[in-house]
Biopython code that builds the backbone (N, CA, C, O; Angstrom):
import numpy as np
from Bio.PDB.StructureBuilder import StructureBuilder

atoms = [
    (1, "MET", "N", (62.913, 132.258, -154.968)),
    (1, "MET", "CA", (62.053, 130.840, -155.138)),
    (1, "MET", "C", (61.999, 130.757, -153.541)),
    (1, "MET", "O", (63.025, 130.845, -152.866)),
    (2, "ALA", "N", (60.856, 130.599, -153.043)),
    (2, "ALA", "CA", (60.644, 130.184, -152.027)),
    (2, "ALA", "C", (60.491, 128.577, -151.634)),
    (2, "ALA", "O", (59.890, 127.654, -152.184)),
    (3, "GLN", "N", (61.299, 128.660, -150.445)),
    (3, "GLN", "CA", (61.536, 127.165, -149.746)),
    (3, "GLN", "C", (60.462, 126.568, -149.557)),
    (3, "GLN", "O", (59.444, 127.216, -149.313)),
    (4, "ASN", "N", (60.450, 125.351, -149.621)),
    (4, "ASN", "CA", (59.290, 124.250, -149.889)),
    (4, "ASN", "C", (58.867, 124.197, -148.066)),
    (4, "ASN", "O", (59.701, 123.725, -147.292)),
    (5, "GLN", "N", (57.753, 124.634, -147.631)),
    (5, "GLN", "CA", (57.857, 124.248, -146.114)),
    (5, "GLN", "C", (57.316, 123.140, -145.858)),
    (5, "GLN", "O", (57.029, 122.965, -144.674)),
    (6, "THR", "N", (57.110, 122.433, -146.481)),
    (6, "THR", "CA", (56.486, 120.797, -146.228)),
    (6, "THR", "C", (57.692, 119.813, -146.298)),
    (6, "THR", "O", (57.734, 118.626, -145.975)),
    (7, "GLN", "N", (58.462, 120.457, -146.703)),
    (7, "GLN", "CA", (60.335, 119.551, -146.792)),
    (7, "GLN", "C", (60.461, 119.156, -145.623)),
    (7, "GLN", "O", (60.111, 119.932, -144.734)),
    (8, "ASN", "N", (61.033, 117.750, -145.236)),
    (8, "ASN", "CA", (61.391, 116.991, -143.924)),
    (8, "ASN", "C", (62.603, 117.790, -143.665)),
    (8, "ASN", "O", (63.473, 117.815, -144.536)),
    (9, "PRO", "N", (62.765, 118.478, -142.511)),
    (9, "PRO", "CA", (63.870, 119.086, -142.197)),
    (9, "PRO", "C", (65.305, 118.058, -141.481)),
    (9, "PRO", "O", (66.484, 118.268, -141.199)),
    (10, "ILE", "N", (64.353, 116.908, -141.424)),
    (10, "ILE", "CA", (65.612, 116.137, -140.534)),
    (10, "ILE", "C", (66.333, 115.096, -141.940)),
    (10, "ILE", "O", (65.671, 114.503, -142.792)),
    (11, "THR", "N", (67.610, 115.127, -141.835)),
    (11, "THR", "CA", (68.543, 114.339, -142.789)),
    (11, "THR", "C", (68.922, 113.355, -142.768)),
    (11, "THR", "O", (69.025, 112.654, -143.774)),
    (12, "ARG", "N", (69.291, 112.958, -141.444)),
    (12, "ARG", "CA", (69.706, 111.600, -140.814)),
    (12, "ARG", "C", (69.330, 111.549, -139.379)),
    (12, "ARG", "O", (69.270, 112.421, -138.511)),
    (13, "THR", "N", (69.094, 110.270, -139.382)),
    (13, "THR", "CA", (68.228, 109.418, -137.772)),
    (13, "THR", "C", (69.039, 108.304, -137.456)),
    (13, "THR", "O", (69.506, 107.607, -138.357)),
    (14, "SER", "N", (69.262, 108.057, -136.195)),
    (14, "SER", "CA", (69.763, 107.012, -135.704)),
    (14, "SER", "C", (68.926, 106.737, -134.423)),
    (14, "SER", "O", (68.649, 107.656, -133.652)),
    (15, "VAL", "N", (68.396, 105.031, -134.140)),
    (15, "VAL", "CA", (67.768, 104.968, -132.995)),
    (15, "VAL", "C", (68.503, 103.815, -132.638)),
    (15, "VAL", "O", (68.524, 102.833, -133.379)),
    (16, "HIS", "N", (69.161, 103.860, -131.465)),
    (16, "HIS", "CA", (69.900, 102.374, -130.891)),
    (16, "HIS", "C", (69.820, 102.726, -129.208)),
    (16, "HIS", "O", (69.297, 103.756, -128.783)),
    (17, "PHE", "N", (70.332, 101.853, -128.484)),
    (17, "PHE", "CA", (70.100, 101.781, -127.004)),
    (17, "PHE", "C", (71.470, 101.772, -126.435)),
    (17, "PHE", "O", (72.302, 100.985, -126.887)),
    (18, "THR", "N", (71.748, 102.550, -125.523)),
    (18, "THR", "CA", (72.800, 102.579, -124.657)),
    (18, "THR", "C", (72.589, 102.356, -122.939)),
    (18, "THR", "O", (71.956, 103.007, -122.109)),
    (19, "LEU", "N", (73.320, 101.281, -122.851)),
    (19, "LEU", "CA", (72.866, 100.560, -121.330)),
    (19, "LEU", "C", (73.221, 101.803, -120.427)),
    (19, "LEU", "O", (73.999, 102.659, -120.849)),
    (20, "GLY", "N", (72.744, 101.875, -119.401)),
    (20, "GLY", "CA", (72.745, 102.914, -118.493)),
    (20, "GLY", "C", (72.249, 104.169, -118.776)),
    (20, "GLY", "O", (72.271, 105.061, -117.928)),
    (21, "GLU", "N", (71.755, 104.345, -120.006)),
    (21, "GLU", "CA", (71.348, 105.844, -120.386)),
    (21, "GLU", "C", (69.935, 105.427, -120.854)),
    (21, "GLU", "O", (69.055, 105.870, -120.114)),
    (22, "GLY", "N", (69.505, 104.704, -121.872)),
    (22, "GLY", "CA", (68.214, 104.226, -122.566)),
    (22, "GLY", "C", (68.267, 104.381, -123.812)),
    (22, "GLY", "O", (69.354, 104.273, -124.378)),
    (23, "ILE", "N", (66.848, 104.734, -124.679)),
    (23, "ILE", "CA", (67.009, 104.641, -126.213)),
    (23, "ILE", "C", (67.094, 105.737, -126.328)),
    (23, "ILE", "O", (66.379, 106.593, -125.806)),
    (24, "VAL", "N", (68.321, 105.934, -127.298)),
    (24, "VAL", "CA", (68.984, 107.282, -127.733)),
    (24, "VAL", "C", (68.353, 107.537, -129.308)),
    (24, "VAL", "O", (68.602, 106.835, -130.288)),
    (25, "VAL", "N", (67.666, 108.472, -129.278)),
    (25, "VAL", "CA", (67.465, 108.743, -130.881)),
    (25, "VAL", "C", (67.933, 110.455, -131.250)),
    (25, "VAL", "O", (67.545, 111.486, -130.701)),
    (26, "SER", "N", (68.962, 110.259, -132.457)),
    (26, "SER", "CA", (69.558, 111.254, -132.560)),
    (26, "SER", "C", (69.201, 111.524, -134.077)),
    (26, "SER", "O", (69.057, 110.630, -134.911)),
    (27, "ALA", "N", (69.060, 113.079, -134.357)),
    (27, "ALA", "CA", (69.002, 113.550, -135.814)),
    (27, "ALA", "C", (69.989, 114.262, -136.181)),
    (27, "ALA", "O", (70.734, 114.642, -135.278)),
    (28, "ASP", "N", (70.381, 114.755, -137.896)),
    (28, "ASP", "CA", (70.563, 115.873, -138.114)),
    (28, "ASP", "C", (69.623, 116.632, -138.378)),
    (28, "ASP", "O", (68.868, 116.022, -139.134)),
    (29, "VAL", "N", (69.115, 117.994, -138.096)),
    (29, "VAL", "CA", (67.771, 118.944, -138.303)),
    (29, "VAL", "C", (68.264, 120.078, -138.848)),
    (29, "VAL", "O", (68.982, 120.755, -138.111)),
    (30, "GLN", "N", (68.068, 120.457, -139.932)),
    (30, "GLN", "CA", (68.318, 121.715, -140.754)),
    (30, "GLN", "C", (67.657, 122.933, -140.015)),
    (30, "GLN", "O", (66.538, 122.902, -139.503)),
    (31, "SER", "N", (68.400, 123.874, -140.030)),
    (31, "SER", "CA", (68.261, 125.302, -139.712)),
    (31, "SER", "C", (67.213, 125.770, -140.351)),
    (31, "SER", "O", (67.157, 125.629, -141.573)),
    (32, "LYS", "N", (66.145, 126.441, -139.620)),
    (32, "LYS", "CA", (64.866, 126.918, -140.282)),
    (32, "LYS", "C", (65.504, 128.514, -140.922)),
    (32, "LYS", "O", (64.912, 129.050, -141.859)),
    (33, "THR", "N", (66.560, 129.061, -140.394)),
    (33, "THR", "CA", (66.961, 130.418, -140.428)),
    (33, "THR", "C", (68.240, 130.326, -141.192)),
    (33, "THR", "O", (68.663, 131.390, -141.643)),
    (34, "ARG", "N", (68.924, 129.255, -141.414)),
    (34, "ARG", "CA", (70.361, 129.406, -142.109)),
    (34, "ARG", "C", (70.427, 127.909, -142.751)),
    (34, "ARG", "O", (70.609, 126.767, -142.330)),
    (35, "ARG", "N", (70.132, 128.661, -144.237)),
    (35, "ARG", "CA", (70.260, 127.543, -145.086)),
    (35, "ARG", "C", (71.693, 126.557, -145.023)),
    (35, "ARG", "O", (72.740, 127.012, -144.563)),
    (36, "GLY", "N", (71.612, 125.521, -145.412)),
    (36, "GLY", "CA", (72.636, 124.277, -145.362)),
    (36, "GLY", "C", (73.334, 123.958, -143.871)),
    (36, "GLY", "O", (74.179, 123.136, -143.519)),
    (37, "LEU", "N", (72.679, 124.862, -143.254)),
    (37, "LEU", "CA", (73.249, 124.414, -141.669)),
    (37, "LEU", "C", (72.333, 123.132, -141.090)),
    (37, "LEU", "O", (71.141, 122.974, -141.352)),
    (38, "THR", "N", (72.866, 122.555, -140.538)),
    (38, "THR", "CA", (72.209, 121.256, -139.718)),
    (38, "THR", "C", (72.758, 121.192, -138.190)),
    (38, "THR", "O", (73.877, 121.474, -137.761)),
    (39, "HIS", "N", (71.593, 120.726, -137.508)),
    (39, "HIS", "CA", (71.895, 120.807, -135.942)),
    (39, "HIS", "C", (72.049, 119.371, -135.288)),
    (39, "HIS", "O", (71.174, 118.561, -135.595)),
    (40, "TYR", "N", (72.884, 119.020, -134.569)),
    (40, "TYR", "CA", (72.815, 117.486, -134.121)),
    (40, "TYR", "C", (72.261, 117.806, -133.169)),
    (40, "TYR", "O", (72.661, 118.629, -132.345)),
    (41, "THR", "N", (70.679, 116.846, -133.136)),
    (41, "THR", "CA", (69.796, 117.010, -131.932)),
    (41, "THR", "C", (69.896, 115.454, -131.736)),
    (41, "THR", "O", (70.081, 114.580, -132.582)),
    (42, "ARG", "N", (69.661, 115.324, -129.906)),
    (42, "ARG", "CA", (69.501, 113.876, -129.593)),
    (42, "ARG", "C", (68.738, 113.878, -128.056)),
    (42, "ARG", "O", (68.795, 114.522, -127.008)),
    (43, "ILE", "N", (68.108, 112.903, -128.543)),
    (43, "ILE", "CA", (66.855, 112.927, -127.337)),
    (43, "ILE", "C", (67.211, 111.147, -126.652)),
    (43, "ILE", "O", (67.516, 110.198, -127.374)),
    (44, "VAL", "N", (67.088, 111.096, -125.371)),
    (44, "VAL", "CA", (67.114, 109.707, -124.633)),
    (44, "VAL", "C", (66.038, 109.751, -123.954)),
    (44, "VAL", "O", (65.630, 110.694, -123.276)),
    (45, "LEU", "N", (65.374, 108.343, -124.184)),
    (45, "LEU", "CA", (64.180, 107.829, -123.905)),
    (45, "LEU", "C", (64.360, 106.788, -122.406)),
    (45, "LEU", "O", (65.238, 105.984, -122.091)),
    (46, "ASP", "N", (63.162, 107.216, -121.742)),
    (46, "ASP", "CA", (63.389, 105.846, -120.519)),
    (46, "ASP", "C", (62.616, 104.524, -121.552)),
    (46, "ASP", "O", (61.604, 104.443, -122.249)),
    (47, "PRO", "N", (63.354, 103.931, -121.301)),
    (47, "PRO", "CA", (63.073, 102.369, -122.268)),
    (47, "PRO", "C", (61.750, 101.978, -121.359)),
    (47, "PRO", "O", (60.798, 101.638, -122.062)),
    (48, "LEU", "N", (61.584, 101.966, -120.417)),
    (48, "LEU", "CA", (60.103, 101.354, -119.802)),
    (48, "LEU", "C", (58.875, 102.402, -120.464)),
    (48, "LEU", "O", (58.025, 101.893, -121.195)),
    (49, "ASN", "N", (58.831, 103.889, -120.165)),
    (49, "ASN", "CA", (57.587, 104.161, -120.582)),
    (49, "ASN", "C", (57.945, 105.559, -121.781)),
    (49, "ASN", "O", (57.261, 106.577, -121.895)),
    (50, "LEU", "N", (59.013, 105.267, -122.447)),
    (50, "LEU", "CA", (59.377, 106.010, -123.445)),
    (50, "LEU", "C", (58.923, 107.446, -123.295)),
    (50, "LEU", "O", (57.956, 107.888, -123.917)),
    (51, "GLU", "N", (59.767, 108.279, -122.313)),
    (51, "GLU", "CA", (59.297, 109.375, -121.673)),
    (51, "GLU", "C", (60.846, 109.883, -122.147)),
    (51, "GLU", "O", (61.648, 109.003, -122.459)),
    (52, "VAL", "N", (61.248, 111.252, -122.198)),
    (52, "VAL", "CA", (61.788, 111.606, -122.603)),
    (52, "VAL", "C", (62.842, 112.236, -121.320)),
    (52, "VAL", "O", (62.533, 113.314, -120.812)),
    (53, "VAL", "N", (63.864, 111.629, -120.929)),
    (53, "VAL", "CA", (64.635, 111.810, -119.851)),
    (53, "VAL", "C", (65.837, 112.851, -119.795)),
    (53, "VAL", "O", (66.327, 113.357, -118.786)),
    (54, "LYS", "N", (66.262, 113.087, -121.388)),
    (54, "LYS", "CA", (67.111, 113.991, -121.853)),
    (54, "LYS", "C", (67.337, 114.316, -123.003)),
    (54, "LYS", "O", (67.738, 113.496, -123.829)),
    (55, "ALA", "N", (67.079, 115.834, -123.341)),
    (55, "ALA", "CA", (67.123, 116.147, -124.960)),
    (55, "ALA", "C", (68.787, 117.136, -124.971)),
    (55, "ALA", "O", (69.266, 117.777, -124.036)),
    (56, "THR", "N", (69.158, 117.006, -125.896)),
    (56, "THR", "CA", (70.365, 118.285, -126.179)),
    (56, "THR", "C", (70.032, 118.415, -127.565)),
    (56, "THR", "O", (69.375, 117.587, -128.195)),
    (57, "CYS", "N", (70.732, 119.988, -128.238)),
    (57, "CYS", "CA", (70.980, 120.129, -129.592)),
    (57, "CYS", "C", (72.153, 121.242, -129.382)),
    (57, "CYS", "O", (72.696, 121.828, -128.445)),
    (58, "ASP", "N", (72.226, 121.187, -130.853)),
    (58, "ASP", "CA", (73.989, 122.399, -130.870)),
    (58, "ASP", "C", (73.630, 123.488, -130.966)),
    (58, "ASP", "O", (74.430, 124.396, -130.740)),
    (59, "CYS", "N", (72.296, 123.762, -131.337)),
    (59, "CYS", "CA", (72.246, 125.306, -131.888)),
    (59, "CYS", "C", (72.070, 126.296, -130.782)),
    (59, "CYS", "O", (71.747, 125.985, -129.635)),
    (60, "GLU", "N", (72.343, 127.709, -131.275)),
    (60, "GLU", "CA", (72.436, 128.625, -130.231)),
    (60, "GLU", "C", (70.868, 128.475, -129.384)),
    (60, "GLU", "O", (70.912, 128.481, -128.154)),
    (61, "GLY", "N", (69.684, 128.360, -129.987)),
    (61, "GLY", "CA", (68.632, 128.587, -128.914)),
    (61, "GLY", "C", (68.843, 127.396, -127.938)),
    (61, "GLY", "O", (68.556, 127.685, -126.777)),
    (62, "PHE", "N", (69.189, 126.386, -128.095)),
    (62, "PHE", "CA", (68.686, 125.309, -126.968)),
    (62, "PHE", "C", (70.362, 125.632, -126.342)),
    (62, "PHE", "O", (70.538, 125.472, -125.134)),
    (63, "THR", "N", (71.174, 125.941, -126.947)),
    (63, "THR", "CA", (72.271, 126.553, -125.655)),
    (63, "THR", "C", (71.861, 127.725, -124.893)),
    (63, "THR", "O", (72.124, 127.522, -123.708)),
    (64, "PHE", "N", (71.416, 128.676, -125.045)),
    (64, "PHE", "CA", (70.517, 129.671, -124.326)),
    (64, "PHE", "C", (69.557, 129.388, -123.461)),
    (64, "PHE", "O", (69.753, 129.426, -122.246)),
    (65, "ARG", "N", (68.417, 129.074, -124.002)),
    (65, "ARG", "CA", (67.092, 128.815, -123.633)),
    (65, "ARG", "C", (66.754, 127.308, -122.956)),
    (65, "ARG", "O", (65.862, 127.065, -122.142)),
    (66, "GLY", "N", (67.786, 126.316, -123.566)),
    (66, "GLY", "CA", (67.747, 125.042, -122.883)),
    (66, "GLY", "C", (66.154, 124.313, -123.668)),
    (66, "GLY", "O", (65.573, 123.322, -123.226)),
    (67, "LYS", "N", (65.795, 124.988, -124.686)),
    (67, "LYS", "CA", (64.850, 124.312, -125.665)),
    (67, "LYS", "C", (65.277, 125.038, -127.393)),
    (67, "LYS", "O", (65.991, 125.988, -127.713)),
    (68, "CYS", "N", (64.515, 124.137, -128.137)),
    (68, "CYS", "CA", (64.367, 124.586, -129.630)),
    (68, "CYS", "C", (63.503, 124.116, -130.466)),
    (68, "CYS", "O", (62.697, 123.294, -130.029)),
    (69, "TRP", "N", (63.467, 124.354, -131.321)),
    (69, "TRP", "CA", (62.725, 123.718, -132.500)),
    (69, "TRP", "C", (63.122, 122.245, -132.827)),
    (69, "TRP", "O", (62.421, 121.234, -132.866)),
    (70, "HIS", "N", (64.510, 122.432, -133.058)),
    (70, "HIS", "CA", (64.914, 121.267, -133.582)),
    (70, "HIS", "C", (64.606, 119.568, -132.688)),
    (70, "HIS", "O", (64.563, 118.416, -133.122)),
    (71, "ILE", "N", (64.436, 120.175, -131.256)),
    (71, "ILE", "CA", (63.996, 119.132, -130.238)),
    (71, "ILE", "C", (62.487, 118.545, -130.243)),
    (71, "ILE", "O", (62.132, 117.406, -129.940)),
    (72, "GLU", "N", (61.579, 119.801, -130.736)),
    (72, "GLU", "CA", (60.334, 119.444, -130.759)),
    (72, "GLU", "C", (60.224, 118.785, -132.156)),
    (72, "GLU", "O", (59.376, 117.895, -132.214)),
    (73, "THR", "N", (60.886, 119.034, -133.251)),
    (73, "THR", "CA", (60.599, 118.296, -134.590)),
    (73, "THR", "C", (61.122, 117.053, -134.089)),
    (73, "THR", "O", (60.187, 116.255, -134.025)),
    (74, "LEU", "N", (62.046, 116.610, -133.761)),
    (74, "LEU", "CA", (62.535, 115.288, -133.509)),
    (74, "LEU", "C", (61.365, 114.443, -132.829)),
    (74, "LEU", "O", (60.825, 113.428, -133.268)),
    (75, "LYS", "N", (61.101, 115.173, -131.567)),
    (75, "LYS", "CA", (59.911, 114.540, -130.515)),
    (75, "LYS", "C", (58.722, 114.114, -131.400)),
    (75, "LYS", "O", (58.231, 112.990, -131.304)),
    (76, "GLN", "N", (58.295, 115.002, -132.222)),
    (76, "GLN", "CA", (56.913, 114.921, -133.102)),
    (76, "GLN", "C", (57.690, 113.718, -134.420)),
    (76, "GLN", "O", (56.898, 113.100, -135.131)),
    (77, "LEU", "N", (58.619, 113.586, -134.543)),
    (77, "LEU", "CA", (59.175, 112.529, -135.478)),
    (77, "LEU", "C", (59.067, 111.088, -134.921)),
    (77, "LEU", "O", (58.621, 110.260, -135.715)),
    (78, "ILE", "N", (59.457, 110.588, -133.485)),
    (78, "ILE", "CA", (59.582, 109.971, -132.729)),
    (78, "ILE", "C", (58.397, 109.190, -132.415)),
    (78, "ILE", "O", (58.416, 107.967, -132.278)),
    (79, "MET", "N", (57.164, 110.069, -132.283)),
    (79, "MET", "CA", (55.830, 109.964, -132.237)),
    (79, "MET", "C", (54.780, 109.578, -133.121)),
    (79, "MET", "O", (53.611, 109.301, -132.850)),
    (80, "SER", "N", (55.518, 109.608, -134.498)),
    (80, "SER", "CA", (55.026, 109.617, -135.704)),
    (80, "SER", "C", (55.836, 108.283, -136.495)),
    (80, "SER", "O", (55.482, 107.115, -136.330)),
    (81, "GLU", "N", (56.910, 108.676, -137.320)),
    (81, "GLU", "CA", (57.543, 107.634, -138.174)),
    (81, "GLU", "C", (58.599, 107.033, -137.669)),
    (81, "GLU", "O", (59.345, 106.480, -138.478)),
    (82, "LEU", "N", (58.916, 106.983, -136.339)),
    (82, "LEU", "CA", (60.138, 106.423, -135.557)),
    (82, "LEU", "C", (59.461, 105.384, -134.376)),
    (82, "LEU", "O", (59.948, 104.672, -133.498)),
    (83, "LYS", "N", (58.380, 105.621, -134.732)),
    (83, "LYS", "CA", (57.165, 104.861, -132.996)),
    (83, "LYS", "C", (58.015, 103.440, -133.465)),
    (83, "LYS", "O", (59.045, 102.996, -132.959)),
    (84, "GLU", "N", (57.276, 102.925, -134.528)),
    (84, "GLU", "CA", (57.906, 101.413, -134.541)),
    (84, "GLU", "C", (59.441, 101.184, -134.402)),
    (84, "GLU", "O", (59.895, 100.183, -133.848)),
    (85, "GLU", "N", (60.201, 102.155, -134.929)),
    (85, "GLU", "CA", (61.870, 101.758, -134.731)),
    (85, "GLU", "C", (62.070, 101.912, -133.149)),
    (85, "GLU", "O", (62.923, 101.229, -132.580)),
    (86, "VAL", "N", (61.293, 102.794, -132.471)),
    (86, "VAL", "CA", (61.854, 102.892, -131.202)),
    (86, "VAL", "C", (61.346, 101.953, -130.093)),
    (86, "VAL", "O", (61.774, 101.924, -128.939)),
    (87, "GLU", "N", (60.230, 101.082, -130.689)),
    (87, "GLU", "CA", (59.580, 100.222, -129.899)),
    (87, "GLU", "C", (60.255, 98.611, -130.130)),
    (87, "GLU", "O", (60.169, 97.663, -129.349)),
    (88, "LYS", "N", (60.969, 98.663, -131.513)),
    (88, "LYS", "CA", (61.625, 97.581, -132.033)),
    (88, "LYS", "C", (63.073, 97.573, -130.913)),
    (88, "LYS", "O", (63.390, 96.457, -130.501)),
    (89, "VAL", "N", (63.825, 98.638, -130.490)),
    (89, "VAL", "CA", (64.842, 98.830, -130.010)),
    (89, "VAL", "C", (64.635, 98.748, -128.509)),
    (89, "VAL", "O", (65.463, 98.253, -127.744)),
    (90, "LYS", "N", (63.401, 99.299, -128.120)),
    (90, "LYS", "CA", (63.063, 99.094, -126.770)),
    (90, "LYS", "C", (62.821, 97.502, -126.418)),
    (90, "LYS", "O", (63.152, 97.014, -125.338)),
    (91, "ASP", "N", (62.162, 96.723, -127.542)),
    (91, "ASP", "CA", (62.416, 95.246, -127.028)),
    (91, "ASP", "C", (63.764, 94.638, -127.019)),
    (91, "ASP", "O", (64.236, 93.798, -126.253)),
    (92, "GLN", "N", (64.320, 95.289, -128.112)),
    (92, "GLN", "CA", (65.963, 94.948, -127.821)),
    (92, "GLN", "C", (66.811, 94.856, -126.856)),
    (92, "GLN", "O", (67.531, 93.920, -126.506)),
    (93, "MET", "N", (66.617, 96.315, -126.293)),
    (93, "MET", "CA", (67.256, 96.385, -125.241)),
    (93, "MET", "C", (66.698, 95.628, -123.945)),
    (93, "MET", "O", (67.484, 95.013, -123.224)),
    (94, "LEU", "N", (65.579, 95.673, -123.714)),
    (94, "LEU", "CA", (64.909, 94.792, -122.612)),
    (94, "LEU", "C", (64.955, 93.389, -122.852)),
    (94, "LEU", "O", (64.957, 92.741, -121.806)),
    (95, "LYS", "N", (64.994, 92.693, -123.931)),
    (95, "LYS", "CA", (65.937, 91.318, -124.114)),
    (95, "LYS", "C", (66.992, 91.014, -123.616)),
    (95, "LYS", "O", (67.144, 89.937, -123.040)),
    (96, "PHE", "N", (68.206, 92.167, -123.777)),
    (96, "PHE", "CA", (69.443, 92.027, -123.700)),
    (96, "PHE", "C", (69.680, 92.330, -122.194)),
    (96, "PHE", "O", (70.643, 91.860, -121.587)),
    (97, "GLU", "N", (68.919, 92.994, -121.726)),
    (97, "GLU", "CA", (69.076, 93.079, -120.135)),
    (97, "GLU", "C", (68.296, 92.110, -119.471)),
    (97, "GLU", "O", (68.455, 92.080, -118.251)),
    (98, "GLU", "N", (67.370, 91.184, -120.032)),
    (98, "GLU", "CA", (67.237, 90.101, -119.626)),
    (98, "GLU", "C", (67.976, 88.974, -119.360)),
    (98, "GLU", "O", (68.148, 88.346, -118.315)),
    (99, "GLU", "N", (68.514, 88.773, -120.834)),
    (99, "GLU", "CA", (69.422, 88.055, -121.248)),
    (99, "GLU", "C", (70.560, 88.145, -120.199)),
    (99, "GLU", "O", (70.754, 87.157, -119.491)),
    (100, "THR", "N", (71.363, 89.300, -120.035)),
    (100, "THR", "CA", (72.337, 89.481, -118.889)),
    (100, "THR", "C", (72.261, 89.183, -117.521)),
    (100, "THR", "O", (73.180, 88.692, -116.866)),
    (101, "MET", "N", (70.812, 89.582, -116.970)),
    (101, "MET", "CA", (70.676, 89.361, -115.543)),
    (101, "MET", "C", (70.440, 87.616, -115.539)),
    (101, "MET", "O", (70.594, 87.029, -114.467)),
    (102, "ARG", "N", (70.112, 86.934, -116.622)),
    (102, "ARG", "CA", (70.093, 85.586, -116.506)),
    (102, "ARG", "C", (71.488, 84.824, -116.288)),
    (102, "ARG", "O", (71.736, 83.816, -115.626)),
    (103, "ASP", "N", (72.208, 85.538, -116.967)),
    (103, "ASP", "CA", (73.840, 84.866, -117.474)),
    (103, "ASP", "C", (74.289, 85.252, -116.075)),
    (103, "ASP", "O", (74.935, 84.352, -115.538)),
    (104, "TRP", "N", (74.148, 86.188, -115.445)),
    (104, "TRP", "CA", (74.894, 86.868, -113.827)),
    (104, "TRP", "C", (74.002, 85.925, -112.932)),
    (104, "TRP", "O", (74.752, 85.686, -111.985)),
    (105, "GLY", "N", (72.808, 85.248, -112.702)),
    (105, "GLY", "CA", (72.209, 85.225, -111.798)),
    (105, "GLY", "C", (72.432, 83.405, -111.728)),
    (105, "GLY", "O", (71.921, 82.755, -110.816)),
]
sb = StructureBuilder()
sb.init_structure("model")
sb.init_model(0)
sb.init_chain("A")
sb.init_seg("    ")
for serial, (resi, resn, name, xyz) in enumerate(atoms, 1):
    if name == "N":
        sb.init_residue(resn, " ", resi, " ")
    sb.init_atom(name, np.array(xyz, "f"), 0.0, 1.0, " ", f" {name:<3s}", serial, name[0])
structure = sb.get_structure()
C-alpha cells in the first residue's frame, strides 16, 4: 500500500522565545525515506523581521550538506500554519524585553 503523500510529515511543533537567541520554532519531522524515523528540526528567527538566523536538523543531509528537506518543510509551515503563533510569540518577546528595560531603567 502506497503512503499518502499529502500526509503532514510534522508530528510535533513548539514555538517559544529565548532571550539572546530569538524566536525558536522546533519540530519533529518524519523521514521521507525511512519509515518511523523522525528528525529534530530547529529554526531560530530574528524577532524583529522574522528572518531565519539559524537552522539545524539531526538528519544526515543537514550534517553533510548544511541543508535538508526537513528544514524547508518547517520553513513552509512557519509561513502558513504557524504564522499566527509566531507573531504571538514575537509580541510576547518584545513586550517582555520592553518591561525588562523599563524595570532596569
